[in-house]
VOKOL-693183 format. One line per field, with one value per atom (N, C-alpha, C): residue number from 1; residue in three letters; atom name; x, y, z. Coordinates in Angstrom, 3 decimals. Layout:
pos = c(NUM, ...)
code = c(Ala, ...)
site = c(CA, ...)
X = c(X, ...)
Y = c(Y, ...)
Z = c(Z, ...)
***
This chain:
pos = c(1, 1, 1, 2, 2, 2, 3, 3, 3, 4, 4, 4, 5, 5, 5, 6, 6, 6, 7, 7, 7, 8, 8, 8, 9, 9, 9, 10, 10, 10, 11, 11, 11, 12, 12, 12, 13, 13, 13, 14, 14, 14, 15, 15, 15, 16, 16, 16, 17, 17, 17, 18, 18, 18, 19, 19, 19, 20, 20, 20, 21, 21, 21, 22, 22, 22, 23, 23, 23, 24, 24, 24, 25, 25, 25, 26, 26, 26, 27, 27, 27, 28, 28, 28, 29, 29, 29, 30, 30, 30, 31, 31, 31, 32, 32, 32, 33, 33, 33, 34, 34, 34, 35, 35, 35, 36, 36, 36, 37, 37, 37, 38, 38, 38, 39, 39, 39, 40, 40, 40, 41, 41, 41, 42, 42, 42, 43, 43, 43, 44, 44, 44, 45, 45, 45, 46, 46, 46, 47, 47, 47, 48, 48, 48, 49, 49, 49, 50, 50, 50, 51, 51, 51, 52, 52, 52, 53, 53, 53, 54, 54, 54, 55, 55, 55, 56, 56, 56, 57, 57, 57, 58, 58, 58, 59, 59, 59, 60, 60, 60, 61, 61, 61, 62, 62, 62, 63, 63, 63, 64, 64, 64, 65, 65, 65, 66, 66, 66, 67, 67, 67, 68, 68, 68, 69, 69, 69, 70, 70, 70, 71, 71, 71, 72, 72, 72, 73, 73, 73, 74, 74, 74, 75, 75, 75, 76, 76, 76, 77, 77, 77, 78, 78, 78, 79, 79, 79, 80, 80, 80, 81, 81, 81, 82, 82, 82, 83, 83, 83, 84, 84, 84, 85, 85, 85, 86, 86, 86, 87, 87, 87, 88, 88, 88, 89, 89, 89, 90, 90, 90, 91, 91, 91, 92, 92, 92, 93, 93, 93, 94, 94, 94, 95, 95, 95, 96, 96, 96, 97, 97, 97, 98, 98, 98, 99, 99, 99, 100, 100, 100, 101, 101, 101, 102, 102, 102, 103, 103, 103, 104, 104, 104, 105, 105, 105, 106, 106, 106, 107, 107, 107, 108, 108, 108, 109, 109, 109, 110, 110, 110, 111, 111, 111, 112, 112, 112, 113, 113, 113, 114, 114, 114, 115, 115, 115, 116, 116, 116, 117, 117, 117, 118, 118, 118, 119, 119, 119, 120, 120, 120, 121, 121, 121, 122, 122, 122, 123, 123, 123, 124, 124, 124, 125, 125, 125, 126, 126, 126, 127, 127, 127, 128, 128, 128, 129, 129, 129, 130, 130, 130, 131, 131, 131, 132, 132, 132, 133, 133, 133, 134, 134, 134, 135, 135, 135, 136, 136, 136, 137, 137, 137, 138, 138, 138, 139, 139, 139, 140, 140, 140, 141, 141, 141, 142, 142, 142, 143, 143, 143, 144, 144, 144, 145, 145, 145, 146, 146, 146, 147, 147, 147, 148, 148, 148, 149, 149, 149)
code = c(Unk, Unk, Unk, Unk, Unk, Unk, Unk, Unk, Unk, Unk, Unk, Unk, Unk, Unk, Unk, Unk, Unk, Unk, Unk, Unk, Unk, Unk, Unk, Unk, Unk, Unk, Unk, Unk, Unk, Unk, Unk, Unk, Unk, Unk, Unk, Unk, Unk, Unk, Unk, Unk, Unk, Unk, Unk, Unk, Unk, Unk, Unk, Unk, Unk, Unk, Unk, Unk, Unk, Unk, Unk, Unk, Unk, Unk, Unk, Unk, Unk, Unk, Unk, Unk, Unk, Unk, Unk, Unk, Unk, Unk, Unk, Unk, Unk, Unk, Unk, Unk, Unk, Unk, Unk, Unk, Unk, Unk, Unk, Unk, Unk, Unk, Unk, Unk, Unk, Unk, Unk, Unk, Unk, Unk, Unk, Unk, Unk, Unk, Unk, Unk, Unk, Unk, Unk, Unk, Unk, Unk, Unk, Unk, Unk, Unk, Unk, Unk, Unk, Unk, Unk, Unk, Unk, Unk, Unk, Unk, Unk, Unk, Unk, Unk, Unk, Unk, Unk, Unk, Unk, Unk, Unk, Unk, Unk, Unk, Unk, Unk, Unk, Unk, Unk, Unk, Unk, Unk, Unk, Unk, Unk, Unk, Unk, Unk, Unk, Unk, Unk, Unk, Unk, Unk, Unk, Unk, Unk, Unk, Unk, Unk, Unk, Unk, Unk, Unk, Unk, Unk, Unk, Unk, Unk, Unk, Unk, Unk, Unk, Unk, Unk, Unk, Unk, Unk, Unk, Unk, Unk, Unk, Unk, Unk, Unk, Unk, Unk, Unk, Unk, Unk, Unk, Unk, Unk, Unk, Unk, Unk, Unk, Unk, Unk, Unk, Unk, Unk, Unk, Unk, Unk, Unk, Unk, Unk, Unk, Unk, Unk, Unk, Unk, Unk, Unk, Unk, Unk, Unk, Unk, Unk, Unk, Unk, Unk, Unk, Unk, Unk, Unk, Unk, Unk, Unk, Unk, Unk, Unk, Unk, Unk, Unk, Unk, Unk, Unk, Unk, Unk, Unk, Unk, Unk, Unk, Unk, Unk, Unk, Unk, Unk, Unk, Unk, Unk, Unk, Unk, Unk, Unk, Unk, Unk, Unk, Unk, Unk, Unk, Unk, Unk, Unk, Unk, Unk, Unk, Unk, Unk, Unk, Unk, Unk, Unk, Unk, Unk, Unk, Unk, Unk, Unk, Unk, Unk, Unk, Unk, Unk, Unk, Unk, Unk, Unk, Unk, Unk, Unk, Unk, Unk, Unk, Unk, Unk, Unk, Unk, Unk, Unk, Unk, Unk, Unk, Unk, Unk, Unk, Unk, Unk, Unk, Unk, Unk, Unk, Unk, Unk, Unk, Unk, Unk, Unk, Unk, Unk, Unk, Unk, Unk, Unk, Unk, Unk, Unk, Unk, Unk, Unk, Unk, Unk, Unk, Unk, Unk, Unk, Unk, Unk, Unk, Unk, Unk, Unk, Unk, Unk, Unk, Unk, Unk, Unk, Unk, Unk, Unk, Unk, Unk, Unk, Unk, Unk, Unk, Unk, Unk, Unk, Unk, Unk, Unk, Unk, Unk, Unk, Unk, Unk, Unk, Unk, Unk, Unk, Unk, Unk, Unk, Unk, Unk, Unk, Unk, Unk, Unk, Unk, Unk, Unk, Unk, Unk, Unk, Unk, Unk, Unk, Unk, Unk, Unk, Unk, Unk, Unk, Unk, Unk, Unk, Unk, Unk, Unk, Unk, Unk, Unk, Unk, Unk, Unk, Unk, Unk, Unk, Unk, Unk, Unk, Unk, Unk, Unk, Unk, Unk, Unk, Unk, Unk, Unk, Unk, Unk, Unk, Unk, Unk, Unk, Unk, Unk, Unk, Unk, Unk, Unk, Unk, Unk, Unk, Unk, Unk, Unk, Unk, Unk, Unk, Unk)
site = c(N, CA, C, N, CA, C, N, CA, C, N, CA, C, N, CA, C, N, CA, C, N, CA, C, N, CA, C, N, CA, C, N, CA, C, N, CA, C, N, CA, C, N, CA, C, N, CA, C, N, CA, C, N, CA, C, N, CA, C, N, CA, C, N, CA, C, N, CA, C, N, CA, C, N, CA, C, N, CA, C, N, CA, C, N, CA, C, N, CA, C, N, CA, C, N, CA, C, N, CA, C, N, CA, C, N, CA, C, N, CA, C, N, CA, C, N, CA, C, N, CA, C, N, CA, C, N, CA, C, N, CA, C, N, CA, C, N, CA, C, N, CA, C, N, CA, C, N, CA, C, N, CA, C, N, CA, C, N, CA, C, N, CA, C, N, CA, C, N, CA, C, N, CA, C, N, CA, C, N, CA, C, N, CA, C, N, CA, C, N, CA, C, N, CA, C, N, CA, C, N, CA, C, N, CA, C, N, CA, C, N, CA, C, N, CA, C, N, CA, C, N, CA, C, N, CA, C, N, CA, C, N, CA, C, N, CA, C, N, CA, C, N, CA, C, N, CA, C, N, CA, C, N, CA, C, N, CA, C, N, CA, C, N, CA, C, N, CA, C, N, CA, C, N, CA, C, N, CA, C, N, CA, C, N, CA, C, N, CA, C, N, CA, C, N, CA, C, N, CA, C, N, CA, C, N, CA, C, N, CA, C, N, CA, C, N, CA, C, N, CA, C, N, CA, C, N, CA, C, N, CA, C, N, CA, C, N, CA, C, N, CA, C, N, CA, C, N, CA, C, N, CA, C, N, CA, C, N, CA, C, N, CA, C, N, CA, C, N, CA, C, N, CA, C, N, CA, C, N, CA, C, N, CA, C, N, CA, C, N, CA, C, N, CA, C, N, CA, C, N, CA, C, N, CA, C, N, CA, C, N, CA, C, N, CA, C, N, CA, C, N, CA, C, N, CA, C, N, CA, C, N, CA, C, N, CA, C, N, CA, C, N, CA, C, N, CA, C, N, CA, C, N, CA, C, N, CA, C, N, CA, C, N, CA, C, N, CA, C, N, CA, C, N, CA, C, N, CA, C, N, CA, C, N, CA, C, N, CA, C, N, CA, C, N, CA, C, N, CA, C, N, CA, C, N, CA, C, N, CA, C, N, CA, C, N, CA, C, N, CA, C)
X = c(93.934, 95.336, 96.145, 96.444, 97.197, 98.893, 99.418, 101.120, 101.656, 102.220, 103.582, 104.739, 105.447, 106.766, 107.910, 108.151, 109.497, 110.266, 111.518, 112.753, 113.510, 112.918, 113.840, 112.738, 113.155, 112.496, 111.519, 112.360, 111.033, 109.853, 110.292, 108.808, 107.589, 108.459, 107.440, 107.022, 107.287, 106.804, 105.746, 106.153, 105.231, 104.083, 103.916, 102.815, 101.443, 102.705, 101.816, 101.023, 101.310, 101.268, 100.115, 100.511, 99.545, 97.417, 98.023, 97.101, 96.598, 97.138, 96.503, 95.623, 95.705, 94.947, 93.245, 93.006, 91.707, 91.550, 91.886, 91.725, 90.861, 90.072, 89.341, 88.929, 88.351, 88.285, 87.735, 88.535, 87.856, 88.256, 89.558, 90.114, 91.238, 91.730, 92.514, 93.597, 94.810, 95.720, 96.734, 96.926, 98.001, 99.149, 99.993, 101.693, 102.472, 102.715, 103.469, 104.099, 105.908, 106.391, 108.252, 108.879, 110.066, 110.575, 111.086, 112.706, 113.013, 112.734, 113.936, 113.052, 111.757, 111.120, 110.314, 110.595, 109.768, 108.769, 107.977, 106.590, 106.954, 107.732, 107.693, 107.972, 109.019, 109.112, 107.579, 106.630, 105.683, 104.753, 104.736, 104.056, 104.168, 105.921, 105.928, 105.387, 105.655, 104.790, 103.198, 102.941, 101.143, 100.905, 101.681, 101.955, 102.119, 102.904, 103.159, 101.783, 101.003, 100.138, 99.028, 98.465, 97.427, 98.164, 99.482, 99.597, 100.111, 100.930, 101.636, 102.614, 103.251, 104.364, 105.980, 105.022, 106.402, 106.626, 108.094, 109.197, 108.258, 108.082, 107.766, 108.694, 108.523, 109.265, 108.770, 109.090, 108.331, 108.245, 107.017, 106.067, 106.709, 107.702, 108.464, 107.485, 108.409, 108.689, 107.401, 106.412, 105.578, 103.958, 104.324, 102.845, 102.194, 101.798, 101.002, 101.593, 101.704, 102.263, 101.217, 100.869, 99.543, 100.295, 99.617, 100.335, 98.827, 99.001, 98.021, 98.219, 97.254, 97.735, 95.754, 95.315, 94.313, 93.513, 94.101, 93.459, 94.607, 93.987, 94.745, 95.052, 96.694, 97.474, 97.624, 97.020, 97.573, 98.269, 99.359, 100.471, 101.025, 100.676, 100.486, 101.751, 102.834, 103.425, 103.486, 102.635, 102.017, 102.910, 104.450, 104.947, 105.412, 105.349, 105.562, 104.045, 102.937, 102.234, 101.477, 102.936, 103.022, 102.550, 101.598, 101.653, 100.603, 100.315, 99.534, 97.808, 96.611, 95.712, 94.951, 95.961, 95.272, 95.151, 93.856, 93.194, 93.478, 93.992, 94.544, 93.820, 92.294, 91.913, 91.498, 91.726, 91.870, 90.707, 89.511, 88.161, 88.176, 88.540, 88.931, 89.069, 90.781, 91.328, 90.498, 90.219, 89.804, 88.469, 88.021, 86.617, 86.569, 87.746, 88.150, 87.818, 88.413, 88.321, 89.608, 90.546, 92.206, 91.901, 93.350, 93.246, 94.405, 94.426, 94.785, 96.198, 97.347, 98.074, 98.880, 98.651, 99.036, 100.333, 101.491, 102.587, 102.451, 102.889, 102.656, 101.163, 100.626, 99.158, 98.577, 99.638, 99.136, 98.753, 99.612, 99.898, 98.343, 97.713, 96.017, 95.341, 95.513, 94.309, 92.835, 92.766, 91.424, 90.641, 91.248, 90.791, 90.127, 91.574, 91.001, 89.595, 89.247, 88.023, 87.879, 86.872, 86.870, 87.037, 86.766, 87.046, 88.280, 89.181, 90.518, 91.578, 92.523, 93.717, 94.587, 95.299, 96.490, 97.486, 98.614, 99.614, 100.902, 101.171, 102.123, 103.548, 105.174, 105.912, 107.218, 107.369, 108.819, 109.966, 110.954, 112.167, 112.824, 112.932, 113.427, 115.209, 115.644, 117.179, 117.400, 118.229, 118.565, 117.364, 117.456, 116.519, 115.011, 115.007, 113.505, 112.696, 111.499, 110.547, 108.984, 108.250, 106.741, 106.170, 105.149, 103.895, 102.260, 102.148, 100.838, 100.205, 98.688, 97.915, 96.736, 95.585, 94.609, 93.637, 92.944, 91.859, 90.262, 89.790, 89.179, 87.886, 86.633, 85.803, 85.640, 84.544, 84.303, 85.007, 84.955, 85.948, 87.038, 87.396, 89.240, 89.482, 88.316, 88.566, 88.682, 87.809, 87.732, 89.038, 89.246, 90.629, 92.329, 91.631, 93.404, 92.684, 92.082, 91.343, 92.044, 91.847, 92.134, 93.268, 94.117, 95.706, 96.543, 95.837, 96.686, 96.778, 95.699, 95.544, 96.687)
Y = c(72.837, 73.632, 73.213, 74.204, 73.404, 73.996, 73.062, 73.754, 73.489, 74.077, 74.646, 74.626, 73.993, 73.827, 74.875, 75.750, 76.991, 76.408, 76.817, 75.906, 77.460, 78.650, 79.692, 80.932, 82.660, 83.642, 83.404, 83.089, 83.400, 82.277, 81.158, 80.317, 81.005, 81.697, 81.879, 83.025, 84.171, 85.452, 84.832, 83.468, 82.772, 82.449, 81.855, 82.114, 82.529, 83.412, 84.362, 85.957, 85.977, 86.496, 85.150, 84.225, 83.246, 83.650, 83.405, 83.267, 85.254, 86.248, 87.275, 86.957, 86.502, 86.143, 86.174, 85.615, 85.325, 86.163, 87.003, 87.801, 89.116, 89.756, 90.880, 91.764, 93.134, 93.741, 93.346, 93.955, 93.457, 92.104, 91.269, 90.343, 90.645, 89.963, 90.210, 88.814, 89.204, 87.752, 88.162, 87.052, 87.145, 86.663, 87.420, 86.459, 86.397, 85.486, 84.946, 84.233, 84.333, 83.670, 84.422, 83.587, 84.416, 85.578, 86.304, 87.471, 86.191, 87.077, 86.393, 85.676, 84.815, 83.586, 84.234, 85.394, 85.621, 86.305, 86.871, 87.399, 88.826, 89.514, 90.239, 89.642, 89.138, 88.664, 88.115, 87.218, 86.740, 88.635, 89.331, 90.266, 90.999, 91.144, 91.501, 90.835, 89.360, 88.621, 88.815, 89.471, 89.623, 90.893, 91.941, 93.250, 92.958, 92.365, 91.996, 91.358, 90.185, 90.061, 91.013, 91.848, 92.545, 93.916, 93.839, 95.091, 96.377, 96.011, 96.932, 97.487, 98.505, 98.943, 99.268, 99.883, 100.515, 99.300, 99.833, 98.467, 98.533, 97.145, 96.860, 96.560, 96.736, 97.196, 96.806, 96.260, 96.384, 97.580, 97.328, 98.970, 99.367, 98.489, 97.968, 99.445, 100.710, 102.001, 102.587, 102.599, 103.403, 102.649, 101.255, 100.224, 99.778, 100.841, 100.914, 101.343, 100.585, 100.983, 100.762, 102.132, 101.826, 101.463, 100.540, 100.306, 100.551, 101.252, 101.206, 99.792, 99.198, 98.011, 98.182, 97.055, 96.722, 96.634, 96.393, 97.076, 96.982, 98.075, 98.974, 97.451, 97.733, 96.744, 97.673, 97.384, 97.767, 96.764, 97.333, 96.041, 96.785, 96.268, 96.374, 95.477, 96.069, 95.302, 95.902, 94.972, 95.411, 94.982, 94.547, 93.923, 95.264, 96.644, 98.033, 97.668, 97.391, 97.678, 96.306, 95.369, 94.731, 95.347, 94.106, 94.702, 96.422, 97.065, 98.127, 97.402, 98.685, 97.793, 99.135, 99.827, 100.929, 100.326, 100.868, 100.863, 101.780, 101.697, 102.765, 102.658, 102.174, 102.397, 101.302, 99.740, 98.432, 98.571, 98.584, 97.831, 98.847, 99.935, 101.043, 100.200, 99.702, 99.087, 97.955, 96.794, 95.510, 95.644, 96.501, 95.852, 97.650, 98.015, 98.931, 98.118, 98.714, 98.613, 97.677, 97.206, 97.005, 95.679, 95.436, 93.834, 94.347, 93.693, 93.621, 92.962, 93.117, 91.712, 92.764, 91.613, 92.020, 90.719, 91.644, 91.327, 91.134, 89.770, 89.699, 89.723, 89.284, 89.344, 88.801, 88.543, 87.943, 88.780, 90.373, 91.270, 92.327, 91.657, 92.766, 91.670, 90.698, 89.500, 89.759, 90.477, 91.023, 91.880, 91.964, 93.462, 92.841, 91.419, 90.980, 90.545, 90.342, 89.747, 88.374, 87.861, 86.663, 86.029, 86.051, 85.399, 86.089, 85.420, 86.006, 84.885, 84.629, 83.945, 83.391, 83.193, 82.937, 82.008, 82.617, 82.250, 82.177, 81.322, 80.795, 80.430, 81.330, 80.760, 80.504, 79.225, 78.355, 78.430, 78.918, 78.703, 77.290, 76.604, 75.044, 75.449, 76.342, 76.759, 77.921, 78.366, 79.396, 80.174, 79.166, 79.035, 78.541, 77.201, 76.716, 77.484, 77.073, 77.906, 76.614, 76.878, 75.848, 76.953, 76.913, 78.112, 77.317, 77.551, 77.318, 77.820, 77.598, 78.127, 77.417, 78.424, 78.091, 79.270, 78.702, 79.415, 79.676, 80.615, 81.226, 81.888, 80.618, 81.349, 80.258, 80.156, 79.382, 79.784, 80.860, 81.853, 81.310, 81.764, 81.166, 79.725, 78.685, 77.280, 77.142, 77.861, 77.489, 78.394, 79.265, 79.562, 78.837, 78.334, 77.274, 76.007, 75.625, 74.189, 74.680, 75.695, 76.150, 76.545, 76.977, 76.968, 76.519, 74.531, 73.697, 73.116, 73.469, 72.419, 72.731)
Z = c(104.217, 103.561, 102.751, 101.794, 100.555, 100.991, 100.490, 100.401, 99.057, 98.991, 97.867, 97.963, 97.273, 97.450, 96.337, 96.791, 95.544, 95.961, 94.766, 94.620, 95.037, 94.384, 94.403, 94.226, 94.180, 94.594, 93.383, 92.289, 90.999, 91.156, 91.650, 91.608, 92.790, 93.687, 94.772, 94.101, 93.584, 92.892, 91.652, 91.172, 89.688, 90.900, 91.419, 92.445, 92.807, 93.390, 93.913, 92.536, 91.534, 90.327, 89.709, 89.931, 89.390, 90.455, 91.766, 92.691, 92.621, 92.202, 91.631, 90.688, 90.024, 88.869, 89.189, 90.378, 91.143, 91.817, 92.375, 93.395, 92.647, 93.950, 93.899, 94.887, 94.258, 95.432, 96.837, 97.823, 99.219, 99.434, 98.641, 99.472, 99.971, 101.378, 102.446, 102.216, 101.874, 102.615, 103.878, 104.520, 105.461, 105.277, 105.197, 105.244, 106.513, 106.804, 107.886, 107.858, 108.530, 108.556, 108.899, 109.399, 110.280, 108.985, 110.266, 108.953, 108.001, 106.827, 105.804, 105.006, 105.467, 104.930, 103.206, 103.314, 101.395, 101.226, 102.846, 102.870, 101.693, 101.728, 100.459, 99.067, 98.852, 97.434, 97.165, 98.135, 97.483, 97.293, 97.812, 97.837, 96.280, 96.099, 94.686, 93.844, 93.980, 92.891, 92.462, 93.671, 93.916, 93.140, 93.726, 92.719, 90.977, 90.794, 89.163, 88.436, 89.530, 89.114, 88.999, 89.824, 89.896, 88.770, 87.691, 87.047, 87.839, 88.858, 89.107, 88.960, 88.534, 87.678, 88.646, 89.770, 90.964, 91.547, 91.882, 92.770, 94.341, 94.276, 95.777, 96.655, 97.494, 99.117, 100.372, 101.553, 102.607, 103.280, 103.498, 104.017, 105.904, 106.090, 107.649, 108.544, 107.996, 108.677, 108.439, 107.503, 107.117, 107.470, 107.525, 108.136, 106.333, 106.130, 104.625, 103.669, 102.591, 100.872, 99.877, 98.847, 97.995, 96.983, 96.421, 94.496, 94.238, 93.175, 91.799, 90.474, 90.618, 89.240, 88.653, 88.174, 87.589, 89.025, 90.483, 91.630, 92.077, 92.935, 94.148, 94.841, 95.153, 96.216, 97.125, 98.938, 99.923, 101.053, 100.739, 101.515, 103.063, 103.589, 105.524, 105.920, 106.955, 107.368, 108.833, 109.436, 110.768, 112.259, 111.810, 112.746, 114.187, 113.499, 114.770, 115.511, 115.167, 115.783, 116.908, 117.157, 118.402, 119.349, 120.429, 121.613, 121.824, 120.474, 120.355, 120.145, 120.551, 119.998, 118.895, 118.418, 117.754, 116.652, 116.117, 114.806, 113.858, 112.896, 111.941, 110.572, 111.164, 109.481, 109.028, 109.411, 108.849, 107.630, 108.467, 107.361, 106.263, 106.172, 105.279, 103.772, 104.364, 103.231, 103.509, 104.055, 104.333, 103.346, 103.482, 102.269, 101.663, 100.667, 99.663, 98.420, 98.033, 96.296, 95.870, 96.767, 96.079, 96.946, 97.072, 97.666, 98.529, 100.136, 101.202, 101.789, 101.398, 102.016, 103.312, 104.361, 105.608, 106.367, 105.949, 107.090, 108.156, 109.118, 110.266, 110.760, 110.310, 110.796, 112.062, 112.999, 114.318, 115.098, 115.029, 115.700, 115.458, 114.489, 114.289, 114.373, 114.898, 114.938, 115.205, 115.695, 116.458, 115.335, 114.293, 112.926, 111.923, 111.885, 110.446, 110.154, 108.704, 108.689, 108.642, 108.720, 109.288, 107.899, 106.502, 105.143, 104.740, 104.839, 104.403, 103.840, 102.930, 102.460, 103.980, 103.946, 105.644, 104.489, 104.712, 103.757, 104.722, 104.897, 106.109, 105.231, 105.168, 104.085, 105.211, 104.982, 106.235, 104.981, 105.683, 104.909, 105.347, 103.725, 104.231, 103.877, 103.104, 103.066, 102.256, 101.833, 101.214, 100.028, 99.087, 98.436, 98.345, 99.046, 98.581, 99.746, 99.404, 100.471, 100.354, 101.654, 101.767, 102.366, 101.287, 101.731, 102.031, 103.087, 103.609, 103.465, 102.300, 102.137, 103.320, 104.044, 104.484, 104.591, 103.387, 103.325, 104.520, 104.632, 105.663, 104.499, 104.633, 103.809, 102.421, 102.057, 100.708, 99.855, 99.233, 98.155, 98.400, 99.446, 99.237, 99.035, 99.680, 99.323, 97.707, 97.087, 95.872, 94.728, 95.017, 94.960, 95.206, 96.586, 96.491, 95.773, 95.595, 94.756, 93.377, 92.761, 91.798, 91.400, 92.483, 92.029, 92.424, 92.837, 93.247, 92.146, 91.064, 89.401, 88.610)
***
């Protein structure tokens, strides 16, 4: 487990942008935290790091949004899938040519790949956030070590 503290949205996005430089096709990141914790803010920084030019916003009502960049970014918000066992083709994204970010991942736990980077964002106050990165698999362990340096 690796802990990072950010003092504002820009720092949260900068951390995510740096993380993006380590990512490759098929990588899956999960983003969990309360409403307003900064999941979409983190996704925006990740998109910037992947070279996405379009505005990134939460895919709450569409479930999945796709963005083109250095690598495609598949941004999922699966909150609306709570209490559903519907598989909407997760494997195609998780094993695809892009990076997948899943908000509210606990709702689709059974579909998630074993190797992934779990990110929990905790709101400390209006601006400050605590980000807890839990690597699942050796590759993500290495990424976290590099990110921490």
